[in-house]
C-alpha positions in Angstrom: -38.3 -60.9 10.2 -39.7 -61.9 6.7 -39.2 -65.4 5.5 -38.9 -64.3 1.9 -35.8 -62.8 0.3 -35.6 -59.0 -0.5 -34.1 -57.5 -3.4 -32.1 -54.7 -1.4 -30.4 -53.3 -4.4 -33.5 -52.0 -6.1 -34.9 -50.2 -3.0 -35.2 -46.5 -3.3 -33.7 -45.1 -0.1 -33.5 -41.5 0.8 -30.4 -40.7 3.2 -31.2 -37.1 3.9 -34.6 -35.6 4.6 -37.5 -38.1 5.0 -36.4 -41.7 4.4 -38.8 -43.7 2.3 -37.9 -46.7 4.4 -36.4 -46.7 7.8 -33.1 -48.5 8.8 -35.2 -51.0 10.9 -37.5 -51.3 8.0 -35.0 -52.2 5.6 -33.4 -54.7 8.3 -36.7 -56.3 8.8 -37.1 -56.7 4.8 -34.0 -58.9 4.4 -34.4 -62.6 5.3 -31.4 -63.4 7.8 -29.5 -66.7 7.3 -29.2 -69.0 10.6 -26.1 -68.1 12.4 -24.9 -71.3 11.8 -24.7 -70.9 8.2 -22.9 -67.5 8.7 -20.4 -69.3 10.9 -19.6 -71.8 8.1 -18.4 -69.0 6.0 -15.5 -68.6 8.2 -14.8 -72.4 8.5 -16.4 -72.8 11.8 -18.0 -75.7 13.2 -20.9 -75.9 16.0 -17.9 -76.7 18.5 -16.6 -73.1 17.6 -19.5 -71.2 18.8 -22.5 -71.3 21.2 -25.9 -70.2 19.8 -27.9 -67.1 21.3 -31.0 -67.7 19.4 -31.5 -68.2 15.7 -29.2 -65.1 14.5 -26.8 -64.5 17.4 -23.8 -66.7 18.8 -20.9 -66.2 21.4 -17.3 -67.3 19.8 -15.2 -69.6 21.6 -11.9 -68.1 23.1 -10.1 -71.1 21.6 -10.4 -69.4 18.0 -7.6 -66.8 19.5 -5.3 -69.8 18.9 -6.3 -70.5 15.4 -3.3 -68.4 14.1 -3.6 -67.8 10.4 -1.0 -65.8 8.2 -0.6 -62.3 8.7 -3.8 -60.5 8.1 -4.5 -57.0 6.7 -6.1 -54.7 9.3 -7.9 -51.7 8.1 -9.2 -48.9 10.3 -12.2 -46.7 9.5 -12.0 -43.2 11.1 -13.5 -40.0 10.5 -13.3 -36.2 10.8 -15.0 -34.4 13.8 -18.6 -35.3 13.3 -22.1 -33.4 13.5 -24.3 -34.5 16.6 -25.8 -37.3 14.1 -22.6 -38.8 13.0 -21.7 -39.4 9.5 -21.9 -42.9 8.9 -18.7 -44.4 9.9 -20.1 -47.9 10.9 -22.1 -47.8 7.6 -18.8 -47.2 5.7 -17.1 -50.1 7.7 -20.0 -52.7 6.8 -20.1 -51.3 3.3 -16.5 -51.7 2.7 -16.4 -55.2 4.4 -19.4 -56.4 2.0 -17.5 -54.9 -0.9 -14.4 -56.7 -0.1 -16.3 -59.9 0.2 -18.3 -59.3 -3.2 -14.6 -59.2 -4.5 -14.1 -62.6 -3.4 -11.9 -61.5 -0.5 -12.1 -63.4 3.0 -13.0 -60.3 5.0 -14.6 -59.9 8.3 -15.9 -56.5 9.8 -15.4 -56.0 13.8 -17.2 -53.3 15.5 -18.2 -52.0 19.0 -21.4 -52.8 20.7 -24.1 -49.9 20.8 -24.8 -48.3 24.2 -28.3 -47.7 25.4 -27.3 -44.0 26.4 -27.2 -43.0 22.7 -29.8 -45.4 21.7 -32.5 -43.6 23.5 -30.4 -40.3 23.3 -29.5 -38.2 20.2 -27.2 -40.3 17.9 -29.1 -43.3 18.1 -27.8 -47.1 17.7 -24.5 -48.5 15.9 -25.7 -51.1 13.6 -24.9 -48.7 10.4 -27.9 -47.8 8.1 -29.8 -48.1 4.8 -28.3 -51.1 3.0 -25.0 -51.5 5.1 -26.1 -52.6 8.4 -25.5 -55.5 10.9 -28.4 -57.7 11.9 -30.8 -58.5 13.9 -30.8 -54.6 14.4 -33.0 -54.3 17.0 -31.5 -57.1 19.3 -27.9 -55.4 18.6 -28.9 -52.1 19.7 -30.8 -53.0 22.7 -29.8 -55.8 25.2 -27.9 -58.0 22.3 -26.3 -60.7 24.5 -25.9 -59.1 27.5 -22.5 -57.8 27.5 -23.0 -54.3 28.7 -25.2 -55.3 31.6 -22.6 -57.8 32.8 -20.1 -54.9 32.7 -22.5 -52.7 34.5 -23.0 -55.4 37.1 -19.5 -56.0 37.3 -18.5 -52.4 37.8 -21.3 -52.0 40.6 -20.3 -55.3 42.3 -16.9 -53.6 42.9 -18.3 -50.4 44.0 -20.6 -52.5 46.6 -17.4 -54.3 47.8 -15.8 -51.0 48.5 -18.5 -49.6 50.9 -19.0 -52.8 52.3 -15.2 -52.9 53.4 -16.2 -49.6 54.8 -19.1 -50.6 56.8 -17.7 -53.9 58.0 -14.6 -52.2 59.9 -12.6 -50.5 57.1 -9.4 -52.7 58.0 -7.5 -51.3 55.0 -8.3 -47.7 56.5 -10.0 -46.5 53.2 -10.4 -42.6 53.0 -13.9 -42.3 51.8 -13.2 -38.8 50.2 -10.5 -40.3 48.1 -12.4 -43.2 46.0 -11.2 -43.5 42.7 -13.8 -46.0 41.3 -17.3 -45.1 40.6 -21.0 -46.8 40.0 -22.0 -47.0 36.4 -25.3 -47.3 34.4 -25.8 -47.8 30.6 -28.3 -44.9 30.3 -28.1 -41.0 29.8 -29.4 -39.8 33.2 -27.8 -36.3 34.4 -29.4 -36.6 37.6 -26.8 -39.5 38.9 -23.7 -37.4 38.0 -23.4 -35.9 41.6 -25.3 -37.5 44.4 -25.2 -38.5 48.1 -25.0 -42.1 49.4 -24.8 -43.8 52.5 -26.2 -46.0 55.4 -26.7 -45.3 58.9 -23.8 -42.8 59.9 -21.5 -43.6 56.7 -22.2 -41.0 54.0 -20.4 -39.8 51.0 -20.6 -38.3 47.8 -20.9 -40.6 44.3 -21.0 -40.0 40.6 -22.1 -42.4 38.1 -20.6 -42.9 34.7 -21.9 -44.3 31.9 -21.0 -48.1 31.1 -19.2 -47.1 28.1 -16.9 -44.8 30.4 -16.4 -47.7 32.9 -12.9 -48.9 33.6 -14.2 -52.3 33.5 -15.4 -51.9 29.7 -12.0 -50.6 29.0 -10.4 -53.5 30.7 -12.7 -55.9 28.8 -11.7 -54.3 25.5 -8.0 -54.3 26.2 -7.8 -58.0 27.9 -5.8 -60.5 25.6 -7.3 -63.5 27.7 -9.0 -64.9 30.8 -5.7 -64.7 32.7 -5.0 -61.2 31.4 -8.6 -60.2 32.4 -8.1 -61.4 36.0 -5.0 -59.5 36.3 -6.2 -56.4 35.2 -9.5 -56.5 37.2 -7.1 -57.0 40.3 -4.9 -54.1 39.3 -7.8 -51.6 39.4 -6.8 -48.6 41.7 -10.1 -48.3 43.6 -9.0 -45.8 46.4 -6.3 -44.3 48.5 -5.8 -45.3 52.3 -5.9 -42.7 55.1 -2.1 -42.9 55.1 -2.0 -42.3 51.3 -1.3 -45.7 50.0 -3.0 -47.0 46.8 -5.6 -49.6 47.5 -6.2 -52.0 44.5 -9.2 -54.5 43.8 -7.0 -57.6 44.7 -6.7 -55.8 48.1 -10.4 -56.6 48.3 -10.6 -60.4 48.0 -13.2 -60.0 45.0 -11.2 -60.4 41.8 -12.7 -64.1 41.2 -16.3 -62.7 41.8 -15.7 -60.1 39.3 -14.3 -62.3 36.8 -17.3 -64.7 37.1 -19.8 -61.9 36.3 -17.7 -61.4 33.1 -17.2 -64.9 32.0 -19.8 -64.8 29.0 -19.1 -61.1 28.3 -15.7 -61.7 27.3 -16.5 -63.8 24.4 -16.9 -61.9 21.1 -20.4 -62.3 19.2 -20.9 -63.3 15.9 -23.9 -61.7 13.8 -24.2 -60.9 10.0 -24.7 -58.0 7.5 -27.7 -57.5 5.2 -25.7 -59.3 2.7 -25.3 -62.4 5.0 -21.4 -61.8 5.5 -20.1 -62.6 9.2 -19.6 -59.5 11.5 -18.1 -59.6 15.0 -19.2 -57.2 17.5 -17.7 -56.7 21.0 -17.0 -54.0 23.6 -18.2 -50.7 23.4 -16.2 -47.8 25.1 -16.8 -44.2 23.9 -14.0 -42.5 22.4 -14.6 -38.7 24.0 -14.6 -40.4 27.4 -12.7 -43.8 26.9 -10.6 -45.3 24.3 -13.3 -46.0 21.6 -12.3 -49.4 20.1 -14.0 -52.7 20.0 -12.2 -55.5 22.1 -8.5 -56.5 21.3 -9.6 -60.3 21.7 -12.3 -59.7 18.9 -9.7 -58.0 16.7 -7.3 -60.7 17.3 -9.9 -63.4 16.5 -10.9 -61.7 13.4 -7.2 -61.5 12.3 -7.0 -65.4 12.9 -10.2 -65.9 10.9 -9.9 -63.6 7.8 -7.5 -62.0 5.4 -8.9 -58.6 5.7 -10.2 -57.3 8.8 -12.3 -54.0 8.7 -12.9 -51.9 12.0 -13.6 -48.7 13.4 -12.6 -46.3 16.2 -15.0 -43.7 17.5 -15.9 -40.2 16.5 -12.9 -38.0 14.8 -9.4 -39.4 14.2 -8.2 -36.9 17.0 -10.2 -39.1 19.5 -10.5 -42.5 18.2 -7.9 -43.1 15.9 -5.3 -41.7 17.9 -6.3 -43.9 20.8 -6.7 -47.0 18.5 -3.0 -46.3 17.4 -1.5 -45.2 20.7 -3.3 -47.3 23.0 -4.9 -50.5 21.5 -2.3 -51.2 18.8 0.6 -50.7 21.4 -1.1 -53.1 24.0 -1.9 -55.6 21.2 1.1 -55.4 19.0 -1.1 -54.5 15.9 0.4 -53.3 12.7 -2.6 -51.9 10.9 -2.2 -51.6 6.9 -4.7 -48.8 5.9 -6.6 -46.1 7.5 -9.8 -44.7 5.7 -10.7 -41.2 7.0 -14.7 -41.0 6.4 -16.0 -37.8 5.9 -19.4 -36.1 4.4 -20.4 -32.6 2.6 -22.5 -32.2 5.7 -19.6 -32.6 8.3 -17.2 -30.3 6.0 -19.7 -27.5 6.0 -20.7 -28.2 9.9 -16.6 -27.9 10.7 -16.4 -24.8 8.5 -19.2 -22.9 9.5 -21.4 -23.6 6.4 -18.6 -22.8 4.2 -17.1 -25.9 2.5 -13.7 -25.0 1.7 -13.3 -24.0 5.4 -14.2 -27.5 6.4 -11.7 -28.7 4.2 -9.0 -27.2 6.2 -10.3 -29.5 9.1 -10.2 -32.5 6.8 -6.4 -31.4 5.9 -5.5 -31.7 9.9 -7.0 -35.2 10.0 -5.2 -36.3 6.9 -1.7 -34.8 8.2 -2.5 -36.5 11.8 -3.2 -39.9 10.0 0.0 -39.7 7.8 2.1 -39.3 11.3 1.1 -42.7 11.8 1.3 -44.3 8.5 1.5 -43.5 4.7 -1.5 -45.9 3.4 -4.2 -43.2 3.9 -7.4 -42.9 2.1 -10.5 -40.4 2.2 -13.9 -41.8 1.9 -16.6 -39.4 0.8 -20.0 -40.9 2.4 -22.5 -39.5 -0.2 -25.8 -38.3 0.7 -28.5 -37.7 -1.7 -28.7 -33.9 -1.8 -24.9 -33.5 -2.2 -23.9 -31.8 -5.4 -21.4 -32.7 -8.3 -19.9 -29.5 -7.4 -19.4 -30.2 -3.7 -17.9 -33.5 -4.4 -15.4 -32.3 -7.1 -14.3 -29.6 -4.8 -13.6 -32.3 -2.1 -11.7 -34.6 -4.7 -9.9 -31.8 -6.0 -8.5 -30.8 -2.5 -7.5 -34.4 -1.7 -5.8 -34.7 -5.0 -3.8 -31.7 -4.3 -2.7 -33.5 -1.1 -1.9 -36.5 -3.0 -4.5 -38.4 -1.0 -7.0 -40.5 -2.9 -10.7 -39.5 -2.5 -13.3 -42.2 -3.0 -17.0 -41.4 -3.4 -19.0 -44.4 -1.4 -22.8 -45.0 -1.7 -23.1 -48.0 0.8 -26.0 -46.4 2.6 -28.2 -46.5 -0.8 -26.2 -49.3 -2.6 -24.9 -51.6 -0.3 -21.8 -53.5 -1.4 -22.2 -52.0 -4.9 -21.7 -48.5 -3.5 -18.3 -49.5 -1.9 -16.6 -51.2 -4.5 -14.1 -48.6 -5.6 -13.1 -48.2 -1.9 -12.8 -51.8 -1.5 -10.4 -52.1 -4.7 -8.2 -49.2 -3.3 -8.0 -50.6 0.0 -6.9 -53.9 -1.6 -4.3 -52.0 -3.6 -2.9 -50.1 -0.5 -2.8 -53.5 1.3 0.0 -54.7 -0.7 2.2 -52.1 0.7 4.4 -53.0 4.0 2.9 -51.5 7.1 4.8 -48.6 8.1 2.8 -47.9 11.2 4.2 -46.4 14.2 2.8 -44.8 17.3 2.8 -41.1 17.9 5.1 -41.1 21.0 7.6 -43.2 23.1 5.8 -44.7 26.0 8.8 -43.9 28.3 8.4 -40.3 27.9 7.2 -38.5 31.1 3.5 -38.1 31.5 3.6 -34.3 30.9 5.5 -34.9 27.7 3.0 -37.3 26.3 0.2 -35.0 27.1 1.8 -32.3 25.5 2.8 -34.4 22.4 -0.9 -35.5 21.8 -2.1 -32.0 22.5 0.1 -30.2 20.1 0.6 -32.7 17.6 -3.0 -33.9 17.2 -5.0 -31.0 18.5 -2.5 -28.3 17.5 -2.8 -26.4 20.6 -0.5 -23.5 21.1 -0.2 -24.1 24.7 -1.2 -26.5 27.4 -2.1 -25.0 30.8 -1.6 -27.1 33.8 -2.7 -26.1 37.3 -0.8 -26.7 40.4 -3.4 -29.0 41.4 -2.7 -31.1 38.1 1.0 -31.0 38.4 0.8 -32.4 42.0 -1.5 -35.1 40.7 1.1 -35.9 37.9 3.9 -36.2 40.4 1.6 -38.4 42.6 1.0 -40.8 39.6 5.1 -40.6 39.1 5.6 -41.7 42.9 3.2 -44.4 42.7 4.7 -46.0 39.7 2.3 -45.2 36.9 4.5 -43.1 34.6 5.1 -45.7 31.8 1.3 -45.9 30.7 0.0 -44.3 27.6 -2.5 -41.4 27.7 -6.3 -41.7 27.2 -7.6 -38.2 26.6 -11.2 -37.1 27.4 -12.5 -34.2 25.5 -15.3 -33.2 23.1 -15.6 -34.9 19.8 -17.0 -31.9 18.0 -13.9 -29.8 17.8 -10.1 -30.5 17.4 -9.8 -28.2 20.7 -11.3 -28.8 24.0 -14.1 -26.4 23.3 -17.0 -27.9 21.5 -17.8 -24.3 20.0 -14.5 -23.9 18.4 -15.3 -25.7 15.2 -12.9 -25.5 12.5 -9.3 -25.1 12.4 -8.5 -22.5 15.1 -5.3 -20.7 15.5 -3.5 -19.9 18.7 -5.8 -21.6 21.4 -4.8 -23.0 24.8 -5.9 -26.4 26.2 -6.6 -26.7 30.1 -5.9 -29.7 31.6 -9.0 -30.0 33.9 -8.4 -33.5 35.8 -6.2 -36.5 35.5 -6.6 -39.9 36.9 -5.1 -43.5 36.5 -7.3 -46.4 35.1 -4.6 -48.8 36.1 -6.5 -52.0 35.2 -7.0 -50.8 31.9 -3.4 -49.7 31.5 -3.9 -46.0 30.9 -3.9 -42.4 32.1 -7.1 -40.6 31.7 -6.7 -36.8 31.2 -9.7 -34.5 31.0 -9.9 -31.5 28.8 -12.7 -29.0 29.0 -16.1 -29.8 30.4 -16.3 -33.5 29.4 -19.5 -35.4 30.8 -19.0 -39.1 32.0 -22.7 -39.5 32.0 -24.6 -37.9 29.2 -28.3 -36.6 30.0 -31.3 -36.8 27.7 -32.0 -34.1 25.3 -35.4 -32.4 24.7 -36.0 -34.2 21.3 -34.2 -37.5 22.5 -35.0 -40.8 20.6 -37.0 -42.0 23.5 -39.7 -40.1 22.8 -40.0 -41.6 19.2 -39.6 -45.5 19.7 -42.7 -47.5 19.5 -43.5 -51.1 19.9 -47.2 -52.7 18.9 -48.9 -55.9 20.6 -47.0 -58.0 18.3 -43.8 -56.7 19.5 -42.8 -55.0 16.4 -40.4 -52.0 17.0 -40.6 -48.7 15.2 -38.3 -45.3 15.7 -35.2 -47.1 16.3 -32.4 -45.7 14.5 
């Protein structure tokens, strides 16, 4: 990092095509403040955090008890993205910096990046251009070790399951009905379906990516150490030979699992390029998990700031739906405003290169968000090659729907490019929150699934095989019927088929599988061919990242 200050508002930065300066170059040109100085902006002293080097810190869980007046919770979501993402994190950071510039006590709360997409196609998750959180390299790579702790905790439980079988199998574990799989924080398709064993005990196993691990979901939905302990113990790990559910607490290892997570449960404090505090904690994917940062981090931020900006993964059909129907329900959160991020690029992608067709997809996302609350804004994330004509078409469409559409240039202008959005958020935050979940938690499992598929995805028909119906009945008998639903599906379409981009009429959705994540407290419903362990692409980022003899990194995005 440079020790000299850098005037980033005067940097010319091209958001499409060749970048004059990469995200990592921009990040390295801005001198960071010591994390202790950043913490002071939140009114914290040295007893409220533990430093992880000069620019990162772990926050003390006692801050959960430092209750302020009700803060304004702002969710940033998106329409269905292209494979490269549409800058939702960049918008969240830029909005937060703009709120701070306007004199508001604001705090952005984000998810931690996974090494899978860092080395895969999508890249990291620290924002971009002049709206980033730093230190960018640390956050995108090993950070404070949270994801490694989650991976280890997950695999510790898997090893205990297999050890119990090897040591005599007193609980009569059915090795063909193990519900809990190993995990790894990388894209590695060769671990999707393998055979493991020792001596004459052999069985099939499939790895999940860490972001899809139930341990990740548990950490992100726990409200305290006590709650984390209970959730870990409630993990359904396997069924016995006589068809009885066996939970993690039956294996007498919950304290060991908790020990592994004792540091990972504490949120991480970093800063934006404009030296504003940012909290980063937890990182479940939204297409195969619930897609939100930790409840503990959000609650802590609500105690420390008057405005809290957070995001939910992928499009609103995935991340926002789960944020509202799972996280807000569990945490009794009442968000004030939802911002739907879009780009001309994503609108044309979703419209098969026709902007007007893509606007129909935006319309569905607007209608969906209005089912939860009335304070909805569309944010148009501007790329340098966007034309005035296209921008006006989008604005006119939103105006016809009586929804404000705010042009944002946070990527190239930092907080100055998000002032208009910040002012609109402040205006709407004065309204009462009329937030409500989509469905009644007491509805039968099938009715909750139908509600999401029809109301959010707009499916004409939901197909249940006899096998799936039997699994649902099994969940009912075992006492899991009152849990919310977590849909695992593609992020590239409102449907369960990634090739059906745009608004599709008269399509069916097929339920491929269903299982309970009892520790996390939701039922996972699999639609289409969703992968819980992605693979590397032919042109993955892993081939572009370089490091020199002075440990300077390039190619990280």
